[in-house]
N, C-alpha and C positions, 0 to 999 in steps of 0.2 A: 836677332837671336832666334835660332829654329826652336822648332816645337819640343823636341828630345832634349834641348840642352836647358831649360827651363826648371827653377829648382821647386820643389814641390813646395805647398802652403797648407797642407791639411789643417794642420792643429793649430796655425795661428791666426790672430786676426787682420782681418783686412786694414791695411795702411789709410789713414786719415786722407792721404794726398790722392789714393785712389779713388774711395767714397767721393771724394769731393769734386774730382775730377768727370766723374761718372753723373752725379747728379746734375751739374751745369748742364749735361746734354737735353737735361727737361727743358731747357731753353728753346731747345729747337723741336721736340716732340710736342711739349704743350703747347708753344707757339702755333706751328702748323696744324695742330688738331682743334684749337680754340677756334683763333680768328676767322678762318674760312667758314668754318663750321656756323658761327655766327654770324658773320655779316655779308657773305658771298652771296647767298639767296637773297637777303634784303637788297645790296647790293644790282641786283641782276631785277630785281621787282619794282625795286623803288628810288631806283637810280637810271637805269638804262630802260625800263618800261618794258622789259621782257615779261609774259605770261608767268603767272606762279608754277604752274604743270611745267613748262619749258625751262625755267629756271632749275627746279628739281630734276628735271631730266641731265641738265648740264652736270650739275655736281655729281649725279649716280654715273654718268658716263665715267667720270674722271676716275671715280672711286672702282668702277668696276675694271678699268685699266689697270688699277692698284693691283686688284684680285688676280690680275691674268700675270703679271710680272713678279709679284713679290714672291711666290715660290722658287721661280726660278734665279731671283736676286739671292734667295737662301741657298738654294746649291754652289752658285759661282762662289760665294763668300765662305762655305765649309772648304771647296777647294783651294780657293785662296790662302785660306787658314793653313791647310796642309801643306801647301807649297812655297809660301813665303814665311810664316807663322806669325801671320798677323792678319787680322779682318781690315786693317785701316784704309787701305786705299779705297775701296769702297765709301767708306765713311768721309774719307777727304774730298772723293769727288763731289759726294751731295751736298758738304758744306760750303764748297767754293762755287757750285751752279746756284743753289736753292735762291738765294737773294736777287739775281736777274731776271729769275722768270716768276718768282712772288711778285715783285715790284710789278711787272708787264702785267700780269692778272688784271691789277686794280689800275691801270694805265688806259683802260678803255672809255672814251668818253659818250655822252650820249648822243653826240652829233654822229656816230657811225650808223644809227639807228639799230633797233631790236636785233635785226638778222646778224648783220656784219658783227655787231657788238657779241651776241652767243658766241658765234665763231670766234672771234678773236680771243675770248675768256676762255672758250673751252681749251683752244691749242694752247693758251700759256699755263691754264691750271694743269692740262695733262703733263708737261716738261716740266712743272713744280712736283705735282706728286711725283714723277719718276725720280728726282732729284732726291726729294723725300725717303721715297724706298732705299736707295742705296745706303743711306745713313740708318735708318731706322731698325732694315732686317738685322742688320750685323750689332747694331747697337744692344737690340732686344737679345741676343744670342750672348752677350759677354756675360751676365751673373751666372750662369752656369760653369762658365771658365776661369772665372775670376776665384770663387770659392767653392767648396765641396759640403761646405756645414749649411745644415740646416736655416738656423737661428742668425747667422752671418750675412746670409742671404737676406734676411728681412730687415736685419739693419742696413744693407745697404740700400735695398729699395725703399726703404723708409725715406731717407735723407733725400733721396732722388724723388719721392712723392713730395717732400715739404716742397724743395724747389718746382715742383711741377704744379701744386697748387698757387703758390706765390705766382709763377709765370702767368698761370690762368688768370689772376686776377690782373696782371702788369699788361697782358692782350686783351683781355675781356673787358676790363675797363677802360685802359690807355689807348687801345686801339681805335674805340669809337671817338673819342677825343680828341687822337689827333687827327680824325676825320673832320673834326669839327674846328678846328685851328684856323683855318685858311677862310671861313665862311661861306667857301665855295664848294658843293659837294663835290665836283671834278678833281679839282688841285688837292682835296683833302683827303680825297683815296688814294691818289697818286702818293701823296707825303705818309700815308699810313702802309702803303705796299712798301715803301723805300725802308723807312725805318723799321718797320717789323722784320721784312725779310734781312736785312745786316743784323738785327738781334739773333735772330733765331741761327743764321749761319755762323755768327762766332759761336755759340753756345755749341754747336754742332761740330767745329772745330776742336774746340778743347775736348770735350768727350772724346773724340777721335783717337787722344793720346792714350787712353783708357784701354785700347786694344794691346798695347807693350805689355802689358800686366798680368794679362791673358795665362794660365798654365792649362795646358791641354796635352794628354797622352800623344804618341805618335800614331800615325794611320796611313793606311796606303791611299795614294791618288786615285780617283775615281774618275774614268773617263766616260761621260754620258751624254746624251742629246736631251733635249728640251723635254721630249715625252717622257725619258726616263725619269726626268726632275720631278716632273708634275705628279708621276706615277709614285715615288719615293715620297712625298709629300701625304699624298692618299694612303701611302701605306701605315705611316708613321699614325695618321688618324686613325686607322683601321684596327693595330695591333695593341695600341696603349689606350685601356681604358679610361686612366687617371687624364689623359691628355682630351678624349672625348669630352668627359665630363667639366673639364675645367673650360676647354674651348667653348662649350656649349654655354655655359653660366656667361663668359665673358665675352659673348658675342650679343647675349639678350641683354645684356648690364651696356654694352657700347651703344645697343639700338635706343635704350632707355633714355640714358644720359645725353647721344645725337638726338634724340628727339626733342628732348627739355633745350637743349643748347641752342637747336635751329629756331627755335620757339621765342626764345628770351628777348630778342629785340622787337618781337612783334607784339609779345606781353608789354613790354614797356611803352612802345608806341600807342596800342589801341586800348589795351586794359588798364595802364596805368598813366596815361595820356601825357608821355613825356618821353621822348628819345632817350635822353641823358640818363633814366631811372634804370638803364640797362647797367650802366656803370655800378651803381647801387644794390642792384642784384648780384653781381660779380664779387663785389666786397663783402656781401652776406653771405655767398657760397664758400669763399676762398678764407676769410677771415677764421671761421672757425676750423676749418678744413688742416688749416697751418699747426693749430694749437693740437688738434685730434691725433694727427700722425704717431705722434710717438705713443699716445696712449693706446692705438691699435697695433702697434708692436709690442708693448707690454702685454696687452692682453693674449696675441698671439704667441707668446711665450708660455703663457699661464695655461690657455686652453686649447691650443693649436690654430694653425693659421684658417683650415676650413669653417671651425666653429666660430671662429670671428668675424668670418667674411659674411656667414649666416646672419649674425647678429645687424651687419654693418647691412645688409641686403634689405632685411627687415626694417631697419630705420628708415631707409630710404622710400621704401614702399610706403610706409604711414604719411611720411613729408610730403611727398608728390602728392598721395590722394587726398591730402586736406585743403591744397591748392584748387580743389574742384569749386570749393567755397567762392572762389574769386567770380564765378559765374554769376553771383548773385549779391556778391558785396566785396568787390574791389577797395584796395587800402594799403596801408602800409604794415599790416599785418601779414602781407605776403613774404614779407623780408625775413620774418622768423622762422617760416617753414621751409623757405631754402635754405637757413642757417643750419636745419637740424638735417637738411639734405647736405650740407656741407660737410657736418660732421660723419654723415655716413659715407659720402663719396673718399672722403679720405682713407675710409678702410678699402672700399671697393678698387681702389688706385693701388695700395700698398700690398695689399694681401694676395691678389691675382699672380701679378707680378713677382713676387716673392715664391709663389708655386709652380710657375713654370719652370725653375731651375731644376726644382725639386722631380718635377715630371720626366724633365731631358735626363736628369740623372741615374732615375729608375729604369728608364729605355733603355741607356747605354749598360749598364749593369746585364742586361740580356742579348743586346744587339750590337755592342761594341759604340766606342767611340766616333767622335767625326761629324755628328748629323744634327748638332745644334742649330745651325743656318736653317737645315729642312723644316725642324719644330717652329721655329721663329717668322719663316716663310708663310708656313700655314697660318700664323697665329695673328700676324699682322695683317694678314689678307682677311681672316674673321675681323678683327677690329675695324679694319676699313670698311668691311661691308656694314658692320653695325653702324657707324657712322651717317655712311653713304645712305643707306635706307633710313636713317634718322631723317636726314633732310627729305628724302623723296616721300616719306610720309606727312612731316609737313606741308611738303608742296601739293601731295593730293588732297590734304585735308583743306586745305583754302581753297583749292579750285571749287571741290565739290560745295563749300559753303558760300560761294560766292565773293571770294576776296578779291577786291579792285586793284590791279596793279596800278603804277603812277611814274613818272620820270622826274628827276631835281627840278624841273620848270613848274610843274604841276602839284607839288606837293602838299601846298596848303588846302588847295580845292577839292583834295578826296575826303569822300567819308564812306569810311567801311558801314555794310548792313549789319545788323544784329547777328546773324546767321555768323558771320563770319568771325566775330568777335567771339562766339561761345564755341568757335571750331577751334581759335587759338587758346582758349584756357583748356579745353580736353588735350590738346596737342601737349600743353604743358603739366598736367596733372592727369589724367586717367590713364592716357598710353604708357606712359610711364608707369605706372603703376603696377599694370596689368604685366607689362615686359619684365618687371621685378618680380612678380610672384613665379612667371613661368622659368625664371632663372632660378629659383631656388629649388625647383622640381630638379633642375639638371644636375645643381650643387649636390643634391641627395646621393649621387652617382660617384662621388669623389671618393676615395678610401686610402689615400695615401695618409700617413702620420709621421709623427718624430722620428720614431723608432725605424720606419721605413729607411730613413735617407741617412740618418747619424748611427745606427744600429743599438743593440741594447746597452753599450757601455759608455754613452754620451749622454 
């Protein structure tokens, strides 16, 4: 169906079918964002024997590649929408190719040696990241095109976040458990990569069908080069104050959560003295988040999305700061603080993603339609930077504090110095808290309210 032929749906609620398909896409976005962030650095340092600083560099390089290609994919996605009436083509390519490359990322054995291992992992993860971006950028653009309503977007994104939080548990807890099933780290990582890649791909392919439900206005096809595509992305950032404020907030919060995510396995192993504790950490994070997500939706309807996000951010800040006590008294109380962070995390995922379509709609009223992919390309790039730098920060702190890398063969003989254990606790507590505080300053510049989106009569 062409863009012009699609019926308007401005005054109706989104069908449950559309919400369900879109939410299933979180199997892809949540799985890819969670599992590599959780285990990839650990896979490199504690299975392939790669130095911590080099492991962080590998993850960072792959994410820098994402930053380079995301704005281009966003512009391509916009042009594909205008020409064909759908963004589905890019989403399908990503869904079909990612499982293969994801499995190859974790197929590298220690026998290759650290140098060859690093090269193989880098190549495989770069291609995986490319496949993911082909899906993710148009996927994030869809809410602005599925409904123009302020609260309907929150409803759509709330269900997506419920699936997302369950996905975090599935991959954050189930991924490490899959790794241990075979009793051998080499085959265990391979099994984890294959199973996780297939689940991620299936979620992406189901969500791609949602692209058929988008309603957008017709626009002219613009033929521009790569340089112009980047220029369009930065122009969107410059002209839209709400976008700059929201983007800065989300970037800092992605960095905070990315830092905690990358540090979780190290906390489980060296602070709680149990590799399997990472599963319980994810249960403590996700179970409260699943319950809390509908509450954040209801709160945003009463006080507005930006005020609800401010409350969630403060709660996460306090929960993260409390984890510093693990430096002197580690114990099972850590799960309680993580659970409070989980309640906040639900709001930090639901609300910014529901605010982004509002920002896009606000800009379209001033500059015209057809640029959602440009906005989401920049958004995905910023999210990628946040999670990439989170892993980089972890690697730098580990290196500075004297963390000792190991291979699968000598895992039981390595003992970490006290300075490294202290660095792990700081990674998991102080750094995320400081980043959350900075994000609150960025959020103060966000000015869009319900009346700016729905108008005074709705």
